[in-house]
LORO-835377 format. One record per residue: residue number from 1; residue in three letters; chain; z negated, x, y negated of N, C-alpha, C, O in turn. Coordinates in steps of 0.1 Angstrom, whole numbers, plus 5000, padded with zeros to 4 digits. Layout:
! LORO-835377
<pt NUM,ALA,A,<Z,X,Y>,<Z,X,Y>,<Z,X,Y>,<Z,X,Y>>
...
This chain:
! LORO-835377
<pt 1,UNK,A,<3691,6539,7774>,<3701,6544,7764>,<3705,6557,7767>,<3698,6567,7769>>
<pt 2,UNK,A,<3718,6559,7767>,<3723,6572,7772>,<3721,6582,7762>,<3724,6579,7750>>
<pt 3,UNK,A,<3717,6593,7764>,<3715,6605,7756>,<3728,6612,7752>,<3737,6613,7760>>
<pt 4,UNK,A,<3729,6617,7739>,<3740,6623,7734>,<3737,6638,7735>,<3727,6643,7730>>
<pt 5,UNK,A,<3745,6646,7741>,<3744,6660,7743>,<3744,6668,7731>,<3753,6666,7723>>
<pt 6,UNK,A,<3734,6676,7729>,<3732,6684,7717>,<3732,6699,7720>,<3724,6703,7728>>
<pt 7,UNK,A,<3741,6706,7714>,<3740,6720,7715>,<3739,6727,7702>,<3745,6724,7691>>
<pt 8,UNK,A,<3730,6738,7704>,<3727,6746,7691>,<3722,6737,7680>,<3725,6741,7668>>
<pt 9,UNK,A,<3717,6728,7683>,<3710,6719,7671>,<3721,6709,7666>,<3717,6701,7657>>
<pt 10,UNK,A,<3732,6708,7670>,<3742,6698,7665>,<3745,6689,7676>,<3741,6690,7688>>
<pt 11,UNK,A,<3752,6679,7671>,<3756,6667,7680>,<3767,6669,7687>,<3777,6674,7681>>
<pt 12,UNK,A,<3768,6666,7701>,<3780,6669,7708>,<3791,6660,7705>,<3789,6651,7697>>
<pt 13,UNK,A,<3802,6662,7709>,<3815,6656,7706>,<3812,6641,7712>,<3806,6640,7723>>
<pt 14,UNK,A,<3815,6630,7702>,<3813,6617,7708>,<3824,6611,7718>,<3823,6601,7724>>
<pt 15,UNK,A,<3835,6618,7718>,<3846,6616,7728>,<3851,6628,7734>,<3862,6632,7732>>
<pt 16,UNK,A,<3844,6635,7742>,<3847,6648,7748>,<3861,6649,7755>,<3868,6660,7754>>
<pt 17,UNK,A,<3865,6637,7761>,<3877,6637,7767>,<3889,6636,7759>,<3900,6637,7764>>
<pt 18,UNK,A,<3888,6632,7745>,<3899,6630,7736>,<3903,6643,7731>,<3894,6651,7727>>
<pt 19,UNK,A,<3915,6648,7732>,<3921,6661,7727>,<3920,6660,7711>,<3925,6650,7705>>
<pt 20,UNK,A,<3914,6669,7705>,<3914,6671,7691>,<3921,6683,7685>,<3918,6687,7674>>
<pt 21,UNK,A,<3931,6689,7694>,<3937,6701,7690>,<3947,6698,7680>,<3956,6690,7682>>
<pt 22,UNK,A,<3947,6706,7668>,<3956,6703,7659>,<3972,6705,7663>,<3982,6700,7657>>
<pt 23,UNK,A,<3974,6714,7674>,<3988,6716,7677>,<3993,6707,7688>,<4004,6709,7693>>
<pt 24,UNK,A,<3984,6697,7692>,<3988,6687,7703>,<4000,6678,7699>,<4008,6676,7708>>
<pt 25,UNK,A,<4001,6673,7688>,<4013,6665,7683>,<4024,6673,7684>,<4034,6668,7689>>
<pt 26,UNK,A,<4023,6687,7680>,<4036,6695,7679>,<4041,6697,7694>,<4053,6696,7697>>
<pt 27,UNK,A,<4030,6700,7702>,<4034,6703,7716>,<4040,6691,7723>,<4050,6693,7730>>
<pt 28,UNK,A,<4035,6679,7721>,<4042,6667,7726>,<4055,6665,7722>,<4063,6661,7729>>
<pt 29,UNK,A,<4058,6668,7708>,<4071,6666,7702>,<4080,6675,7709>,<4091,6671,7712>>
<pt 30,UNK,A,<4076,6689,7713>,<4083,6698,7720>,<4087,6693,7733>,<4098,6695,7738>>
<pt 31,UNK,A,<4077,6688,7740>,<4078,6682,7754>,<4089,6671,7754>,<4098,6670,7762>>
<pt 32,UNK,A,<4087,6662,7744>,<4096,6651,7745>,<4109,6656,7741>,<4119,6650,7745>>
<pt 33,UNK,A,<4112,6666,7733>,<4125,6673,7730>,<4131,6678,7744>,<4143,6677,7747>>
<pt 34,UNK,A,<4122,6684,7751>,<4127,6691,7764>,<4131,6681,7774>,<4141,6683,7781>>
<pt 35,UNK,A,<4124,6669,7774>,<4129,6657,7784>,<4141,6652,7779>,<4149,6648,7787>>
<pt 36,UNK,A,<4142,6651,7766>,<4156,6645,7760>,<4168,6654,7762>,<4179,6649,7764>>
<pt 37,UNK,A,<4164,6668,7762>,<4175,6677,7764>,<4180,6678,7779>,<4191,6680,7782>>
<pt 38,UNK,A,<4169,6676,7788>,<4174,6674,7801>,<4182,6660,7804>,<4191,6660,7812>>
<pt 39,UNK,A,<4179,6651,7797>,<4186,6638,7798>,<4200,6641,7793>,<4209,6637,7800>>
<pt 40,UNK,A,<4202,6647,7782>,<4215,6651,7778>,<4223,6658,7788>,<4235,6655,7791>>
<pt 41,UNK,A,<4216,6669,7795>,<4223,6676,7804>,<4227,6668,7817>,<4238,6669,7822>>
<pt 42,UNK,A,<4218,6659,7821>,<4222,6650,7832>,<4234,6641,7829>,<4243,6640,7837>>
<pt 43,UNK,A,<4234,6635,7818>,<4244,6625,7815>,<4258,6631,7812>,<4268,6627,7817>>
<pt 44,UNK,A,<4258,6643,7804>,<4271,6648,7801>,<4277,6656,7812>,<4289,6656,7814>>
<pt 45,UNK,A,<4270,6662,7820>,<4275,6669,7832>,<4279,6659,7842>,<4289,6662,7848>>
<pt 46,UNK,A,<4271,6648,7845>,<4275,6638,7854>,<4287,6632,7850>,<4296,6631,7859>>
<pt 47,UNK,A,<4289,6628,7838>,<4301,6621,7833>,<4313,6631,7837>,<4324,6628,7842>>
<pt 48,UNK,A,<4311,6644,7833>,<4322,6653,7834>,<4327,6656,7851>,<4338,6657,7854>>
<pt 49,UNK,A,<4317,6657,7859>,<4320,6661,7872>,<4324,6647,7880>,<4332,6648,7889>>
<pt 50,UNK,A,<4320,6636,7876>,<4324,6623,7883>,<4338,6621,7879>,<4346,6616,7887>>
<pt 51,UNK,A,<4342,6624,7866>,<4355,6622,7861>,<4365,6631,7869>,<4375,6626,7875>>
<pt 52,UNK,A,<4362,6644,7871>,<4370,6653,7878>,<4371,6650,7892>,<4382,6652,7898>>
<pt 53,UNK,A,<4359,6646,7899>,<4359,6643,7913>,<4367,6629,7915>,<4372,6627,7926>>
<pt 54,UNK,A,<4369,6621,7906>,<4378,6609,7907>,<4393,6612,7908>,<4400,6605,7913>>
<pt 55,UNK,A,<4397,6624,7901>,<4409,6630,7901>,<4413,6638,7911>,<4425,6638,7914>>
<pt 56,UNK,A,<4403,6646,7918>,<4407,6656,7928>,<4395,6657,7937>,<4384,6655,7934>>
<pt 57,UNK,A,<4398,6660,7949>,<4387,6663,7959>,<4384,6679,7959>,<4375,6683,7966>>
<pt 58,UNK,A,<4392,6688,7952>,<4391,6701,7953>,<4377,6705,7947>,<4374,6702,7936>>
<pt 59,UNK,A,<4368,6711,7956>,<4355,6716,7951>,<4356,6725,7941>,<4348,6725,7931>>
<pt 60,UNK,A,<4365,6734,7942>,<4367,6745,7932>,<4369,6740,7918>,<4363,6745,7908>>
<pt 61,UNK,A,<4377,6729,7917>,<4380,6724,7904>,<4368,6717,7898>,<4365,6718,7886>>
<pt 62,UNK,A,<4360,6711,7908>,<4348,6702,7903>,<4338,6712,7898>,<4331,6710,7888>>
<pt 63,UNK,A,<4336,6723,7906>,<4326,6734,7903>,<4329,6740,7889>,<4320,6741,7880>>
<pt 64,UNK,A,<4342,6744,7888>,<4345,6750,7876>,<4344,6741,7864>,<4339,6746,7854>>
<pt 65,UNK,A,<4346,6728,7864>,<4344,6720,7854>,<4330,6718,7851>,<4327,6716,7839>>
<pt 66,UNK,A,<4321,6718,7862>,<4308,6715,7860>,<4300,6727,7855>,<4290,6725,7848>>
<pt 67,UNK,A,<4304,6740,7857>,<4299,6751,7851>,<4303,6753,7838>,<4294,6758,7830>>
<pt 68,UNK,A,<4315,6749,7834>,<4320,6751,7821>,<4313,6740,7812>,<4309,6742,7800>>
<pt 69,UNK,A,<4311,6728,7818>,<4304,6719,7810>,<4289,6721,7807>,<4284,6718,7797>>
<pt 70,UNK,A,<4283,6727,7818>,<4270,6731,7817>,<4268,6743,7806>,<4259,6742,7798>>
<pt 71,UNK,A,<4276,6752,7807>,<4276,6763,7797>,<4279,6759,7783>,<4271,6762,7773>>
<pt 72,UNK,A,<4289,6752,7782>,<4293,6747,7769>,<4281,6739,7762>,<4276,6743,7752>>
<pt 73,UNK,A,<4276,6729,7769>,<4266,6722,7766>,<4253,6727,7762>,<4246,6723,7753>>
<pt 74,UNK,A,<4249,6738,7771>,<4237,6744,7767>,<4237,6754,7755>,<4228,6755,7747>>
<pt 75,UNK,A,<4249,6760,7753>,<4251,6767,7741>,<4251,6758,7729>,<4245,6761,7719>>
<pt 76,UNK,A,<4259,6747,7730>,<4260,6738,7719>,<4246,6733,7715>,<4244,6732,7703>>
<pt 77,UNK,A,<4237,6729,7724>,<4225,6724,7722>,<4218,6734,7716>,<4212,6731,7705>>
<pt 78,UNK,A,<4216,6747,7721>,<4209,6758,7716>,<4213,6760,7701>,<4205,6760,7692>>
<pt 79,UNK,A,<4226,6762,7698>,<4230,6765,7685>,<4227,6753,7676>,<4222,6756,7665>>
<pt 80,UNK,A,<4229,6741,7679>,<4225,6730,7671>,<4210,6730,7668>,<4207,6727,7656>>
<pt 81,UNK,A,<4202,6733,7677>,<4187,6733,7675>,<4183,6744,7665>,<4175,6743,7656>>
<pt 82,UNK,A,<4189,6755,7668>,<4186,6768,7661>,<4190,6766,7646>,<4182,6770,7638>>
<pt 83,UNK,A,<4201,6760,7643>,<4206,6758,7629>,<4197,6747,7623>,<4193,6748,7611>>
<pt 84,UNK,A,<4194,6736,7629>,<4186,6725,7625>,<4172,6731,7621>,<4168,6730,7610>>
<pt 85,UNK,A,<4165,6737,7631>,<4151,6742,7629>,<4150,6752,7619>,<4141,6753,7611>>
<pt 86,UNK,A,<4160,6761,7619>,<4161,6772,7608>,<4160,6766,7594>,<4153,6770,7585>>
<pt 87,UNK,A,<4169,6755,7593>,<4169,6749,7580>,<4156,6743,7576>,<4151,6745,7565>>
<pt 88,UNK,A,<4150,6737,7585>,<4138,6730,7584>,<4127,6741,7581>,<4118,6739,7573>>
<pt 89,UNK,A,<4128,6753,7589>,<4117,6762,7584>,<4119,6769,7571>,<4110,6773,7564>>
<pt 90,UNK,A,<4133,6771,7567>,<4135,6776,7555>,<4129,6766,7543>,<4124,6771,7532>>
<pt 91,UNK,A,<4131,6754,7545>,<4125,6743,7535>,<4110,6744,7535>,<4103,6744,7524>>
<pt 92,UNK,A,<4105,6745,7547>,<4090,6747,7548>,<4084,6760,7539>,<4074,6759,7532>>
<pt 93,UNK,A,<4092,6770,7542>,<4087,6784,7536>,<4089,6782,7520>,<4081,6787,7513>>
<pt 94,UNK,A,<4098,6776,7517>,<4102,6775,7502>,<4091,6766,7495>,<4088,6768,7483>>
<pt 95,UNK,A,<4086,6756,7503>,<4076,6746,7497>,<4063,6754,7496>,<4056,6753,7486>>
<pt 96,UNK,A,<4060,6762,7507>,<4047,6769,7507>,<4047,6780,7496>,<4037,6783,7491>>
<pt 97,UNK,A,<4058,6786,7494>,<4059,6796,7483>,<4056,6791,7471>,<4049,6796,7463>>
<pt 98,UNK,A,<4062,6778,7468>,<4061,6771,7456>,<4044,6768,7454>,<4038,6772,7444>>
<pt 99,UNK,A,<4040,6763,7465>,<4025,6760,7464>,<4015,6771,7462>,<4005,6769,7456>>
<pt 100,UNK,A,<4019,6783,7466>,<4012,6795,7466>,<4012,6801,7451>,<4003,6806,7445>>
<pt 101,UNK,A,<4025,6798,7445>,<4026,6802,7431>,<4020,6794,7420>,<4015,6798,7410>>
<pt 102,UNK,A,<4020,6779,7425>,<4012,6770,7416>,<3998,6773,7416>,<3991,6771,7406>>
<pt 103,UNK,A,<3992,6777,7428>,<3977,6780,7429>,<3973,6791,7421>,<3963,6791,7414>>
<pt 104,UNK,A,<3983,6802,7420>,<3980,6813,7413>,<3981,6810,7398>,<3973,6815,7389>>
<pt 105,UNK,A,<3989,6802,7395>,<3993,6799,7379>,<3983,6789,7373>,<3978,6790,7362>>
<pt 106,UNK,A,<3980,6778,7382>,<3972,6768,7376>,<3962,6762,7386>,<3963,6751,7391>>
<pt 107,UNK,A,<3952,6771,7390>,<3942,6768,7399>,<3934,6756,7396>,<3932,6748,7405>>
<pt 108,UNK,A,<3930,6752,7384>,<3922,6742,7380>,<3930,6729,7381>,<3925,6718,7385>>
<pt 109,UNK,A,<3943,6729,7378>,<3952,6717,7379>,<3953,6714,7393>,<3952,6702,7397>>
<pt 110,UNK,A,<3957,6724,7402>,<3957,6721,7416>,<3945,6716,7423>,<3947,6709,7433>>
<pt 111,UNK,A,<3932,6720,7419>,<3920,6715,7423>,<3919,6701,7419>,<3914,6693,7427>>
<pt 112,UNK,A,<3922,6697,7408>,<3923,6683,7403>,<3933,6674,7412>,<3930,6663,7415>>
<pt 113,UNK,A,<3944,6681,7414>,<3953,6673,7423>,<3948,6671,7437>,<3951,6660,7442>>
<pt 114,UNK,A,<3942,6681,7442>,<3937,6680,7456>,<3926,6668,7456>,<3925,6660,7466>>
<pt 115,UNK,A,<3918,6668,7446>,<3907,6659,7446>,<3913,6645,7444>,<3908,6636,7449>>
<pt 116,UNK,A,<3923,6644,7437>,<3931,6631,7435>,<3937,6626,7448>,<3937,6614,7450>>
<pt 117,UNK,A,<3941,6635,7456>,<3947,6632,7468>,<3937,6625,7478>,<3939,6615,7484>>
<pt 118,UNK,A,<3925,6632,7479>,<3915,6626,7486>,<3908,6614,7481>,<3902,6606,7488>>
<pt 119,UNK,A,<3908,6612,7467>,<3904,6599,7461>,<3913,6588,7466>,<3909,6577,7469>>
<pt 120,UNK,A,<3927,6591,7466>,<3937,6582,7469>,<3936,6577,7484>,<3941,6567,7488>>
<pt 121,UNK,A,<3929,6585,7492>,<3926,6583,7506>,<3914,6574,7509>,<3912,6570,7521>>
<pt 122,UNK,A,<3907,6571,7498>,<3895,6562,7499>,<3882,6568,7495>,<3872,6561,7495>>
<pt 123,UNK,A,<3880,6580,7492>,<3868,6587,7489>,<3866,6585,7474>,<3875,6584,7466>>
<pt 124,UNK,A,<3853,6584,7472>,<3849,6581,7458>,<3852,6594,7449>,<3854,6605,7455>>
<pt 125,UNK,A,<3854,6593,7436>,<3857,6604,7427>,<3848,6616,7430>,<3852,6628,7431>>
<pt 126,UNK,A,<3836,6613,7430>,<3825,6626,7431>,<3828,6631,7446>,<3830,6643,7448>>
<pt 127,UNK,A,<3829,6623,7457>,<3830,6630,7469>,<3844,6637,7471>,<3845,6647,7477>>
<pt 128,UNK,A,<3854,6631,7465>,<3867,6637,7466>,<3867,6651,7460>,<3872,6661,7464>>
<pt 129,UNK,A,<3860,6650,7447>,<3859,6663,7440>,<3851,6674,7448>,<3855,6686,7448>>
<pt 130,UNK,A,<3839,6669,7455>,<3833,6678,7463>,<3841,6684,7475>,<3840,6696,7477>>
<pt 131,UNK,A,<3848,6675,7481>,<3857,6681,7493>,<3865,6689,7488>,<3867,6700,7494>>
<pt 132,UNK,A,<3873,6687,7477>,<3884,6695,7472>,<3878,6709,7468>,<3885,6719,7471>>
<pt 133,UNK,A,<3867,6710,7462>,<3860,6722,7458>,<3856,6730,7472>,<3858,6742,7472>>
<pt 134,UNK,A,<3851,6723,7482>,<3847,6731,7494>,<3859,6736,7502>,<3859,6747,7507>>
<pt 135,UNK,A,<3868,6727,7501>,<3881,6731,7510>,<3888,6743,7501>,<3894,6752,7507>>
<pt 136,UNK,A,<3887,6743,7489>,<3894,6752,7480>,<3886,6766,7482>,<3893,6777,7482>>
<pt 137,UNK,A,<3873,6766,7483>,<3864,6777,7485>,<3867,6783,7498>,<3867,6795,7500>>
<pt 138,UNK,A,<3870,6775,7508>,<3872,6781,7522>,<3885,6786,7524>,<3887,6797,7530>>
<pt 139,UNK,A,<3896,6779,7520>,<3909,6784,7520>,<3919,6774,7512>,<3926,6765,7517>>
<pt 140,UNK,A,<3919,6778,7500>,<3928,6769,7490>,<3941,6768,7494>,<3947,6757,7493>>
<pt 141,UNK,A,<3949,6778,7499>,<3963,6776,7503>,<3965,6767,7514>,<3973,6757,7513>>
<pt 142,UNK,A,<3957,6769,7524>,<3959,6760,7536>,<3954,6745,7533>,<3959,6735,7538>>
<pt 143,UNK,A,<3943,6744,7524>,<3940,6731,7521>,<3950,6724,7513>,<3952,6712,7516>>
<pt 144,UNK,A,<3957,6729,7503>,<3968,6723,7497>,<3980,6721,7505>,<3986,6710,7504>>
<pt 145,UNK,A,<3984,6730,7513>,<3995,6730,7522>,<3994,6718,7531>,<4003,6710,7533>>
<pt 146,UNK,A,<3982,6716,7537>,<3979,6703,7545>,<3980,6691,7539>,<3988,6682,7543>>
<pt 147,UNK,A,<3972,6690,7528>,<3971,6678,7521>,<3984,6673,7513>,<3988,6662,7513>>
<pt 148,UNK,A,<3989,6683,7506>,<4001,6680,7498>,<4015,6679,7507>,<4023,6671,7505>>
<pt 149,UNK,A,<4015,6689,7515>,<4029,6691,7522>,<4028,6686,7537>,<4039,6685,7543>>
<pt 150,UNK,A,<4017,6684,7543>,<4015,6680,7555>,<4019,6691,7565>,<4024,6687,7575>>
<pt 151,UNK,A,<4018,6705,7561>,<4021,6716,7568>,<4008,6725,7571>,<3999,6726,7563>>
<pt 152,UNK,A,<4010,6731,7583>,<4001,6742,7586>,<4007,6755,7585>,<4016,6759,7593>>
<pt 153,UNK,A,<4003,6763,7575>,<4011,6776,7573>,<4010,6785,7584>,<4017,6795,7584>>
<pt 154,UNK,A,<4001,6782,7595>,<4001,6792,7605>,<4009,6787,7618>,<4011,6793,7628>>
<pt 155,UNK,A,<4015,6774,7616>,<4022,6769,7627>,<4036,6762,7622>,<4037,6750,7622>>
<pt 156,UNK,A,<4044,6770,7617>,<4056,6768,7612>,<4067,6766,7624>,<4066,6774,7634>>
<pt 157,UNK,A,<4076,6757,7623>,<4086,6756,7633>,<4093,6769,7637>,<4097,6776,7628>>
<pt 158,UNK,A,<4095,6773,7649>,<4103,6784,7653>,<4117,6781,7658>,<4118,6775,7669>>
<pt 159,UNK,A,<4127,6785,7651>,<4141,6782,7657>,<4144,6788,7670>,<4152,6781,7678>>
<pt 160,UNK,A,<4139,6799,7673>,<4142,6806,7686>,<4136,6798,7696>,<4143,6796,7706>>
<pt 161,UNK,A,<4124,6794,7696>,<4118,6784,7705>,<4126,6773,7707>,<4130,6769,7719>>
<pt 162,UNK,A,<4129,6766,7696>,<4136,6753,7698>,<4151,6756,7705>,<4155,6749,7714>>
<pt 163,UNK,A,<4158,6767,7702>,<4171,6769,7707>,<4170,6773,7724>,<4178,6770,7732>>
<pt 164,UNK,A,<4159,6780,7727>,<4156,6784,7741>,<4153,6771,7748>,<4160,6768,7758>>
<pt 165,UNK,A,<4142,6764,7743>,<4137,6752,7750>,<4149,6742,7752>,<4150,6736,7763>>
<pt 166,UNK,A,<4158,6740,7742>,<4169,6732,7743>,<4179,6736,7753>,<4184,6727,7760>>
<pt 167,UNK,A,<4183,6749,7755>,<4193,6754,7763>,<4187,6752,7777>,<4194,6747,7786>>
<pt 168,UNK,A,<4174,6757,7780>,<4169,6756,7794>,<4167,6742,7799>,<4170,6739,7810>>
<pt 169,UNK,A,<4163,6733,7790>,<4161,6719,7794>,<4175,6712,7797>,<4176,6704,7806>>
<pt 170,UNK,A,<4185,6716,7789>,<4199,6710,7791>,<4204,6716,7805>,<4209,6709,7814>>
<pt 171,UNK,A,<4202,6728,7807>,<4206,6734,7819>,<4200,6728,7833>,<4207,6725,7843>>
<pt 172,UNK,A,<4187,6727,7832>,<4180,6720,7843>,<4184,6706,7845>,<4184,6701,7857>>
<pt 173,UNK,A,<4188,6699,7835>,<4192,6685,7837>,<4206,6686,7843>,<4209,6679,7853>>
<pt 174,UNK,A,<4215,6695,7838>,<4228,6695,7843>,<4230,6700,7857>,<4240,6697,7864>>
<pt 175,UNK,A,<4221,6707,7862>,<4222,6713,7876>,<4221,6701,7886>,<4228,6702,7897>>
<pt 176,UNK,A,<4214,6690,7883>,<4213,6680,7893>,<4226,6673,7897>,<4230,6672,7909>>
<pt 177,UNK,A,<4233,6667,7886>,<4246,6662,7890>,<4256,6672,7895>,<4266,6667,7902>>
<pt 178,UNK,A,<4255,6685,7893>,<4265,6694,7897>,<4262,6695,7913>,<4272,6694,7920>>
<pt 179,UNK,A,<4249,6697,7917>,<4245,6697,7931>,<4249,6685,7939>,<4254,6685,7950>>
<pt 180,UNK,A,<4246,6673,7932>,<4249,6661,7938>,<4263,6657,7942>,<4266,6651,7952>>
<pt 181,UNK,A,<4273,6664,7932>,<4287,6660,7935>,<4293,6670,7944>,<4304,6667,7949>>
<pt 182,UNK,A,<4286,6683,7947>,<4292,6693,7955>,<4286,6693,7969>,<4293,6697,7978>>
<pt 183,UNK,A,<4274,6689,7971>,<4267,6690,7985>,<4271,6681,7995>,<4273,6684,8007>>
<pt 184,UNK,A,<4272,6667,7991>,<4277,6657,8002>,<4292,6657,8005>,<4300,6663,7997>>
<pt 185,UNK,A,<4295,6652,8016>,<4308,6650,8020>,<4316,6643,8009>,<4311,6635,8001>>
<pt 186,UNK,A,<4329,6647,8010>,<4339,6642,7999>,<4337,6626,7998>,<4338,6621,7987>>
<pt 187,UNK,A,<4336,6619,8008>,<4336,6603,8007>,<4324,6598,8001>,<4323,6587,7997>>
<pt 188,UNK,A,<4313,6607,8001>,<4300,6604,7995>,<4297,6609,7983>,<4287,6605,7977>>
<pt 189,UNK,A,<4305,6618,7977>,<4302,6624,7964>,<4299,6615,7953>,<4288,6615,7947>>
<pt 190,UNK,A,<4308,6606,7951>,<4305,6598,7939>,<4293,6589,7940>,<4284,6588,7931>>
<pt 191,UNK,A,<4291,6581,7952>,<4280,6573,7953>,<4266,6581,7952>,<4256,6576,7946>>
<pt 192,UNK,A,<4267,6592,7959>,<4254,6601,7958>,<4250,6605,7944>,<4239,6604,7940>>
<pt 193,UNK,A,<4261,6609,7937>,<4259,6613,7924>,<4254,6602,7915>,<4245,6603,7908>>
<pt 194,UNK,A,<4260,6591,7917>,<4256,6579,7908>,<4242,6576,7911>,<4234,6574,7902>>
<pt 195,UNK,A,<4238,6575,7924>,<4223,6572,7927>,<4213,6583,7923>,<4202,6580,7919>>
<pt 196,UNK,A,<4217,6597,7924>,<4209,6607,7919>,<4207,6606,7904>,<4196,6608,7899>>
<pt 197,UNK,A,<4218,6604,7898>,<4217,6606,7882>,<4209,6594,7878>,<4200,6595,7869>>
<pt 198,UNK,A,<4211,6581,7883>,<4204,6570,7877>,<4190,6571,7881>,<4181,6566,7873>>
<pt 199,UNK,A,<4186,6576,7892>,<4171,6578,7896>,<4164,6589,7885>,<4153,6588,7880>>
<pt 200,UNK,A,<4173,6599,7882>,<4168,6610,7874>,<4166,6605,7859>,<4156,6608,7852>>
<pt 201,UNK,A,<4176,6597,7855>,<4175,6592,7842>,<4164,6583,7840>,<4158,6582,7830>>
<pt 202,UNK,A,<4160,6574,7851>,<4149,6564,7851>,<4137,6572,7849>,<4128,6567,7841>>
<pt 203,UNK,A,<4135,6584,7855>,<4124,6592,7854>,<4123,6598,7840>,<4112,6598,7834>>
<pt 204,UNK,A,<4134,6604,7834>,<4133,6610,7821>,<4131,6601,7811>,<4123,6603,7802>>
<pt 205,UNK,A,<4137,6588,7812>,<4134,6577,7803>,<4119,6573,7803>,<4114,6572,7792>>
<pt 206,UNK,A,<4113,6571,7815>,<4100,6568,7815>,<4091,6577,7810>,<4082,6573,7803>>
<pt 207,UNK,A,<4092,6590,7812>,<4084,6602,7808>,<4086,6603,7792>,<4076,6605,7785>>
<pt 208,UNK,A,<4098,6602,7787>,<4101,6604,7773>,<4092,6591,7765>,<4086,6593,7754>>
<pt 209,UNK,A,<4093,6579,7771>,<4087,6567,7765>,<4073,6569,7765>,<4067,6565,7755>>
<pt 210,UNK,A,<4067,6574,7775>,<4053,6575,7777>,<4048,6586,7767>,<4037,6584,7761>>
<pt 211,UNK,A,<4054,6597,7764>,<4051,6607,7756>,<4052,6602,7742>,<4045,6607,7733>>
<pt 212,UNK,A,<4062,6592,7740>,<4062,6588,7726>,<4055,6576,7723>,<4055,6571,7712>>
<pt 213,UNK,A,<4047,6570,7734>,<4040,6558,7732>,<4047,6547,7731>,<4042,6537,7726>>
<pt 214,UNK,A,<4060,6546,7737>,<4068,6535,7736>,<4068,6527,7749>,<4060,6529,7758>>
<pt 215,UNK,A,<4078,6517,7750>,<4078,6508,7762>,<4086,6515,7773>,<4097,6518,7770>>
<pt 216,UNK,A,<4081,6519,7784>,<4088,6526,7795>,<4099,6518,7800>,<4110,6524,7802>>
<pt 217,UNK,A,<4098,6505,7803>,<4108,6496,7809>,<4120,6497,7800>,<4131,6501,7804>>
<pt 218,UNK,A,<4117,6493,7787>,<4129,6493,7777>,<4137,6507,7777>,<4149,6508,7777>>
<pt 219,UNK,A,<4129,6517,7775>,<4135,6531,7776>,<4143,6534,7788>,<4154,6540,7788>>
<pt 220,UNK,A,<4137,6530,7800>,<4145,6533,7812>,<4158,6524,7814>,<4168,6529,7819>>
<pt 221,UNK,A,<4157,6511,7809>,<4168,6504,7809>,<4180,6510,7800>,<4192,6510,7804>>
<pt 222,UNK,A,<4176,6513,7789>,<4185,6520,7779>,<4193,6531,7785>,<4205,6531,7785>>
<pt 223,UNK,A,<4184,6541,7790>,<4189,6553,7793>,<4198,6552,7807>,<4208,6559,7809>>
<pt 224,UNK,A,<4193,6544,7815>,<4200,6542,7828>,<4214,6534,7826>,<4224,6537,7832>>
<pt 225,UNK,A,<4212,6525,7817>,<4226,6518,7813>,<4236,6526,7807>,<4247,6526,7811>>
<pt 226,UNK,A,<4230,6535,7797>,<4240,6545,7791>,<4245,6554,7800>,<4257,6556,7800>>
<pt 227,UNK,A,<4237,6561,7810>,<4243,6570,7819>,<4253,6563,7828>,<4264,6568,7831>>
<pt 228,UNK,A,<4250,6551,7833>,<4259,6544,7842>,<4272,6541,7836>,<4283,6542,7842>>
<pt 229,UNK,A,<4272,6537,7822>,<4284,6535,7815>,<4292,6547,7814>,<4304,6547,7816>>
<pt 230,UNK,A,<4285,6558,7810>,<4292,6571,7808>,<4299,6575,7821>,<4311,6578,7821>>
<pt 231,UNK,A,<4293,6575,7833>,<4298,6577,7845>,<4310,6568,7849>,<4320,6573,7855>>
<pt 232,UNK,A,<4309,6556,7846>,<4319,6545,7849>,<4332,6548,7841>,<4343,6547,7846>>
<pt 233,UNK,A,<4329,6551,7828>,<4341,6553,7820>,<4349,6566,7824>,<4361,6565,7827>>
<pt 234,UNK,A,<4342,6578,7826>,<4347,6589,7831>,<4354,6588,7844>,<4364,6594,7847>>
<pt 235,UNK,A,<4348,6580,7853>,<4354,6579,7866>,<4367,6571,7865>,<4378,6574,7871>>
<pt 236,UNK,A,<4367,6561,7856>,<4381,6554,7855>,<4390,6564,7849>,<4401,6565,7855>>
<pt 237,UNK,A,<4387,6572,7839>,<4397,6580,7835>,<4401,6590,7844>,<4413,6594,7844>>
<pt 238,UNK,A,<4392,6595,7852>,<4396,6604,7863>,<4406,6597,7872>,<4417,6603,7875>>
<pt 239,UNK,A,<4402,6585,7876>,<4412,6578,7886>,<4426,6577,7880>,<4436,6580,7886>>
<pt 240,UNK,A,<4426,6573,7868>,<4439,6573,7861>,<4447,6586,7860>,<4459,6586,7860>>
<pt 241,UNK,A,<4440,6596,7858>,<4446,6610,7857>,<4451,6613,7871>,<4462,6619,7872>>
<pt 242,UNK,A,<4443,6610,7881>,<4447,6615,7894>,<4457,6607,7900>,<4465,6612,7908>>
<pt 243,UNK,A,<4460,6594,7896>,<4469,6586,7900>,<4483,6590,7894>,<4493,6590,7901>>
<pt 244,UNK,A,<4483,6593,7880>,<4493,6597,7873>,<4498,6610,7874>,<4509,6613,7870>>
<pt 245,UNK,A,<4490,6619,7880>,<4492,6633,7883>,<4492,6641,7871>,<4500,6650,7870>>
<pt 246,UNK,A,<4484,6637,7861>,<4482,6646,7850>,<4474,6659,7853>,<4472,6668,7845>>
């Protein structure tokens, strides 16, 4: 029978290889958001440069369009994330302020409410009351924030982190199609870009699916089909524009 490691008179972790960090889910969400941001950068920039390359062989025109698209996309993504996360953070802070005020004004009512929450999760009335009292004695505010609001007061979302992460991931994704369209000879530009972008999208689709616990094959097919469709449409529009001389 295998022995359980005991340190300082306590029982060791039953699953030492399983992460139990409270911030793990948050970090995985940020990582998944970064992968999706890179995916957006790949698709939007690829569609733009493929469309321009279909209309003209001038490298300067393609480069200008690609850099403009990359810059506009990164700023737009950053601004959108900043606004969205700022709104979320303001809501979180308002809820936490309300909870702190209620604790100061009605501590007994809040204690009973906390006990009721744990009783609703399956604990007996006596055990739920004991858990609520012990948590309240340790850190009442945090106990109520986590149980009632699902928030950790020390780990609120940061809008600047979200904005910077989004801009960086979008930029890194956008660099790939920009290089793929500019480096090969003119006759190979479109095929090389299509191939490079679809491979990159397959990778980001697989990674995002695994991070989210989804089906990698389904995610890859979705993102590859979407990217191929975007490039095909912009290529067709570029061809029409080039032929008509617009």
